[in-house]
N, C-alpha and C positions, 0 to 999 in steps of 0.2 A: 238230629232227630228230636231232641228235647225242645228246641225252639219251634220246630214245625208243629209239635203237639200243642205248644202254647198258643200258636196262631189259630189252630183249628178250634181250641177251647174258647178263645176270645170271640171268634166268628159265631160259634154256636150260641154262646151266651148273649152276644149282641142281638142275634135274631130273636131269641126268646124275650129279651127285654123290650125290643122294639115292638114285638107282637103284643106286649102288655101295655103299650103306650108310653114307654120310658126311653130315655136316651142314655147311652153309655158314656157319652162325652160330656154332657152338661145337664144341669137341672132343667126341669120342665118350665116353660114360660107362662103357664096358666096363671092368671092373676090370683094373688092371695087375698084372703079377707082382710079388710081394713078395720082395725078396732077403733072404738070410740072411747075416749078417756077424758073425763072432765074433772078437774080438781074440785075437792069438796071442802067447804069451810068447816072448821072444827065446831061441832055443836057444844052447847054448854052442859047438856045432860050427860051423866055418866052411865056407862054400860057395865054390868056385872058379868064377868066371863064365866063360861061353862068349862069345866075341866074334863078333858076327853080321856085321860089316863090316870090311874092311881099312882101317886108319887112313891118312888123307892127312897130309901134313906140317902140323903144328900143329892137327890135328883129333883129338878124343878118339874112340877106338873105341867103337862102340855095343854095349851088353850085350844078350844075347838076352832079349827081353821076357818070355818064359815062365819065365825063371829069376829075374826081379827080385823077386817076393814073398819067396821063401825067402832070396835073397841079402841083401835089405834087413833082413829079420828077424834074420838071423844076424850082420849087421855092426854095426848101430846099438846104442849103449849109452851110459849116462851114469854118471859117476864123480865123487866128491868129490876135488878136488885140493888144497884149501887151506881151513883154518879159522883166521881171525885176528880177535882181539878179539870173538869170538862171531859173526863173519860167515863164512858158508860160500861157497866158490867151487866150482861144478860145471862139468864139461866134457862136452858132448855130442859124441861122437866115433864114428869107425868108417867114414866114407865119404870116401875119398880124392879122389873126383871133385869134391867140394864141392857147393854148392847154387846153383841157377839163380834169377835174378830172374823173377818171375811177376806179370803184371797180375792184379788191381789192386794187388798188393803189389810193384810193380816197383822201389820204392826199397829193398826189403828182400829177403833170401834166405830168410826164414822168417817166421812170424807166430805170436804168442801167440793161442790161442783163449780159454782161461781160464788161471788161475794154475797149472793142472796139465797142460795139453796144448799141444804145439807142432804147427803145421801147416808142413811143410817140403816143398821141391821139390828132392830130390836129382838131380844131373845123372846121366844114364844113357848119355850119348854125344852125338855130333854127326853130322849128315848134311849133304852139300853142298846149297846152295840157290841157285836161279837169281837171286834178288833180293838175297841177302846172302851174305857169305863162307861162312857155315855156319849151320845152325839147331841150337841146343842142344836135346837131348831131356831130358825131366824126368819124374818120376813122383811124384805127391802121396803123402805119408805123414803119418799122425797118430801122434805119440809121446806116451805118458803118462809124465810125468816121475817120478811117484810109484811106479807099479807096474812100469815098464820094459816095458810092452807096446806094440805098434804094430798099426795096421791100415791097409790100403790102400783108399781109395775107388776105385770102378770107373773105368776109362778113360772120358774125356769125348768126346762128339761134337765134331767140328771144323767151324767155319763155312767157307763157300765162299771167303770172303776174310778175310785176317787182321784187317782193320779191324772186322769184324763178330763176331769171335771173343770169347766170354765165358769168362774164365779161371775154371775150376772145378777142384776144389771151392772153395766160398766159405763162410766162417764168418759166421753171423749173431749178433752179440754179445748183443743184447737177448733174442732168442728162444732163444739157447743151442743152436742147431742148425747142422749142416753141410749146405749145399746142393750137390746132385750131380745128374747127368743121365745118362740111358742110352737107347740105341736098341736095340730088340728087334724080333723078327719076330712079327707077329700075323696068322696065316694067310698071305695073299698080300701083306700090307702091312708096311712098316717103320714103326714107331711110336716116338715119343719120349715119355719121362716124366721129370718132375722129382722126384727122390727126396730125402727129408729124413732125416738121421740125427742122433743125439746125438753128443757128443764121443768116446764110446767105440765108435762104430760100430753102435749098436743102431738098427734101423729105427724111424722115427717116423711118416712119412706119405708119400704120393705124389700127384702131380697130373699128370693126363694132358694132354699137349700139348707144344709147343715152347717152350723157355725163350727169351724175347726179351730179357730184361734183369733185372739185379739193382740195387737202389737203392744209393747210396753208403754208407749205413749197413749194408747187407746184410740189413735186416729186412723189405724189401718186394721182391716179384718180380712179373714180368709173364710169364704163361704163356699163349701165344696172345694173346687179347684180354682176359684176365682179370687184374685187379689183385688181389694177395693179400698180406695182412699176416700174416707168419709168427708173430708174437707173439699177436695177438688172434684169428687164423684168419678174419678178415673177408675176404670175397671180393666184388669188384664186376666185373660183366661190362660192358665198354665196347661190345660189339656191333659191333665193327669188321668189315669184310669186306676181307680182304687180296687175294683173287683171285690173280692172277699177279704182283702188285706186289712188287718187292724192297723189304723194309723195313730200316731202319737201326737202330742202338741207341737206346733211349729216353733222353730227357732228363728228369730228375726235378726237380720243384720242391723248394725247400729243405725243406719239411715232408713231401715224398715222397708227397703225396696227389694230385698232378696230374702228368700225363705228356704230353709232346709227342714225336712220333716222325716222322721223315721217311719217306715222303712221301705224304700229310700226315695224321697221326692225333693226336687230342687226347682226353684223358679226365680226368674229375674224380671221384675216389673218394668225395668228401664229398657232392657233389650228385647224382652219377650221370650228369651231362651228358657226352656224348661225340659226336664226329663224325669223319668221314674225308673227305678231298678228293682227287680226282685232280689231277694236275699241271695239266691243262688247265682245271680249275675254280678254280685258285688265282690270285690277282691280286697285283700289286706296285704300290704307290702308286696304287691305283684302276684299274690296267690289267691285263688278262689276261697271264699269263706265256706267252710263245709256246712252241710245241712244241720249237724248237731251243734254247731257253734252259732252264736247269735250276738248281734251288737244292738239289740233293741234298747232304746233310751227315750225318755219323754222330756228330758231337759238337756241343755247344752248352751254353748256360747260361741258366737263368731269371734275368731281370733284376729282375722284380717279379711281382706277381700276374697281370699281363696280357701281358707281353712275354717272348719267348724269343730269345736271341741265337743266330743260326745261324753256326757256325764252319766254315770251309772247311778240312778236315783235309789236303787235298792228296794223298790216297791213295785211288784208286778212286772219288773223287767230284769234281765240278766245280761251279763257280758261273758258268757261261758267261753273259756279258753283264752280270754284276753285280760285276765286279772293282773298280769305282770307288765302291762303296757299302758300307755296313755293314748287311746285312739283319737285321731283327728281325721275328719273327712276332707279329702282334696276335691274341691268342686270341679276344677278343670279336668282332672284326670279320672274323675268318677271312681275313686278308690280311697280306702282308709290307709293311713300311715301312722307310725308311732311317733309321738312328740319327743320321746326320749332320743330316738335316732335323729329326727329332724333338727333338734336343738343340741345334738351331740353331748348328751348328758351321760355320765358314767353309770354303767349298770352291769350287774353280775347275777345271772339267773340262780346261781348256787348260794348266794348270800342274801338272806331275807332282810338284812339291815339296809340293803341298797334299794329296796322297793319304795316307790314314791306314793305319797298319800294325798293330802289336801292340795287342791289347785285353786288358788285365789287370783282373780284378775283385777287389776287396778281400775278405779272408777272411770278413767278416760280411755280404758282399753288398750293402753300402750304396753303394759307389762303383766307378766304372770309370775306368781310365787309358787314354787313346788317344793315341798319338804319331804324327807324320808321318814318312814314309820318308826324305825328303831335306832335312828342315828341322828345326833343333834346337829344337823346341817341342812341347808336349803339352797335352792337355786333361783335366782332372778333371771327371767327370760324376756328379752326384747321381742315382742310379737311382730315387729315389722321385718326383722331380719333373722330372728331365732338365735341370736347370740346370747350366751348365758354367763352368769357370774355366780360363784359359790360363796355363801356366807355361813358362819357358825350361828346356829339358832334355828328354831322350828316354827315359831309363831310370828307372823308379820301382819301389821295393820296399816292400811293406806291412809294417808292424810288427804282430806277432802279435795284439795286443789290439784292433786296429782303430781306435785313436785317432790314430795317426801314420803317416807314410810318409816314405821317404828318396828324394830326387831326385838322381840322378847321384852318390851317395855324398857330396854336399857340403851339401845343404840338408835340413832337417827340416821337413816340412809338417804343421802341426797341423790335422787334418781338421775339427774343430769350428769353428774360427775362420778357417780357410784362411790362417793366418799362416805365414810362412817364417822359419826360424831357421838361422843358419850352424852347420854341424857343426864341432867342434874338429878341427883338421887332424891331431892326433896320436892320435885315437881311431878305431879301426876298429869300426864299429857294425853287426854282423850277427848278434848273439847276444842277442836280446831276452827279457826276463822273460815268462812265459806270459800273465800277466794285468795287469802294470803297465808303464808307460812307462819302464822302466829297461833300459839296454843294458849288457852285460857284455863286457869284453875282457880278454885276458890278455897281459901283457908281461913281458919279462925284461931286466934291466940287465946292464952289463958285469961286475958282480960275481957274476952268476949267481943273483940273487934274483928270484923270480916275484912279480908284483904283480897284484891284481885291481882293475880300473878300472870303476867304475859311473857311467854317465852318466844323469842324471835329465832326461827330456825336458820335464818341466813347467817347470823353471827353468834348464835346461842346466848345472846344477852337476855337479861331478865328485868322486867319493869314491874314494880310492886306499887299498888295504890290502895291505901287503907280507906275504908268507908266508915264515916261517922254515924251513919243511920243504923236502924235496927239490924239484928243479926240475920245474915243471909245464909241459905244452904243450897241454893241452886242458881246457876247462871246460864242463860240461853242466848246464843247469837241470833240477831235478826237475819233474815234470808240473804241480804246483801252485805251484812257485817257492819253497817253504819251505826248500830246501837246494840245494847245488851239489855235483856230483860232479866231482872233479879227477883227471886222468890224468897220471902222471909220464912223463918221457922213458924211464925204464927199465921202463915198462908195469906200474905199480901203480896202484891206485885209492884215493882218499881222499874223505872227505865233510866238508862244513862247512855249518853252519846259516846261513840268511839270514832277516831282514836283520841280525841281531846279529853274524854272522860269528864265532860261538863254537863250541865243542864239535867241534873238528877231530879227525878220527879216520881211521886207515888201515883200509881194507876188505880189501885183498888184498896179498899179496907180489907182486913182479915175476914175470911169466910170459913165457918166451922167445918163444913164437909168438903172443902175444896182440896183436891189432891192434884198437883200439877204433874199429870201424866197423860200419855196419848196426846201430846202437844202437836197441833197442826196450825199452820198459818193459812189464812185465806189467800186465794190466788192473787189478790191485789195488795197483800201484805198489810191491809188495814186492820185486820182482826187476828187475835191469837185465841185459839180455843183449846180446851183441855177438859179432862174428865174429873168429876168430883162425885164419888159414890155412883148412883144411878143417874146423875145429872151431867149435862154438858154446859160448861161456862164459856162465854164469849166476851173477851175484853176488847174495847176499842183502843188500839195503840195510839192513834192520833186523836185529836180533839173531836168529840162527837158533833155532828152537824145539828 
């Protein structure tokens, strides 16, 4: 009877929506307005900003939003500050407020789009917030490093809850386009469209509907219930029906062709298979999930082709009644299972020491580390076959190439053989080669000589190379590991080849306000950029043309 009632409800709702000119299956195909966007050259005159809010102690005053475009265009500029040994150092400057961290770029204050364009989020002020001390305001800006022109993508719609907010604009590296979104008035309705621009702000395409998610690579998007490949332009309709259901952010498979979204939607862009389940239709371990129980989650990870790990993000979501399990969704069976049972991990409901906490997945997605809350032990789980191994320790860090892991900074775990090796006590191993099992650390002796220490995980041998040049305090691998960038205490940059450790060369003179942080390589690895105060510095790693 429950299912008949649902069918009647959907039919009635469908008739009402169709009578209003809307479709329950897909977005309307009425053409959306096409914006015009022309990059503007930076004028030489300066604009004085108007403050729209009185500043509180420790809070930046907020600039009048209507003045921001002209203010940013007049303020931002790039200049060459140094040329040494054929290497150029440029400084991007002009915005004293600095730059805000922005998801999904929250580890950085800016992003390279391509070797010619930067995507930045200049701070424009702060406002009080009931949940946080203050909320920083920011405005996305695209800057062309070669022509000195900028353009401002349109303001983005905000989600009802922070946890569901999609940070826009977002650059798609392979497709070479910027993803944006806009709400506009269409008759009596507010409608949303996903707008696509090239790096210089020229309009490319638009998709009608609400943007539900962007894949980790930035090359796939989910608009309403349609999966779209921005590079190939392929589109797959999953034919979901959302109704009044609140949806969370999609969880993308590693190849980004499959999508799982709470609660509960699944789609496969290769086969075209898709389905959606109501909470009352979803089961856990073969039993229906009761109405008062919930497995809502806005984050998660694909474990393999069939299982999705549901992560409780602890913000506007709950996992009532499931605190003592690790829920994973079985795509083929359309049900939730407990990873503890699937991986045959020991568990005792009466013993709080056996409860599992952090779930860390290796960078290549082959393994998961699960440790207990009150007990100094953890389990390594092979995600292909769910075989597990127990090790003493509770903190594990993965080595970038996926071949090794470090347990409690004391033991090296060889993942292929599951062998443990003792780490040398005098080596701090947190700077691994991008593709090899080689760890680099930098030490300084009492005489003020810097030494590069290389630990080879294969045989635990150590190679030490003393540097006769000035005192160094930071070492950075190049993206492919064929050279190392070194920073001195007086804030100059050097380069040395690896593995022969030859051709050491100074790249820049010391710069007073230069702090080597928020380091990002350009996509072609020709430039290394970093933050210094409110400025961004860009060093030419190879000889300047």
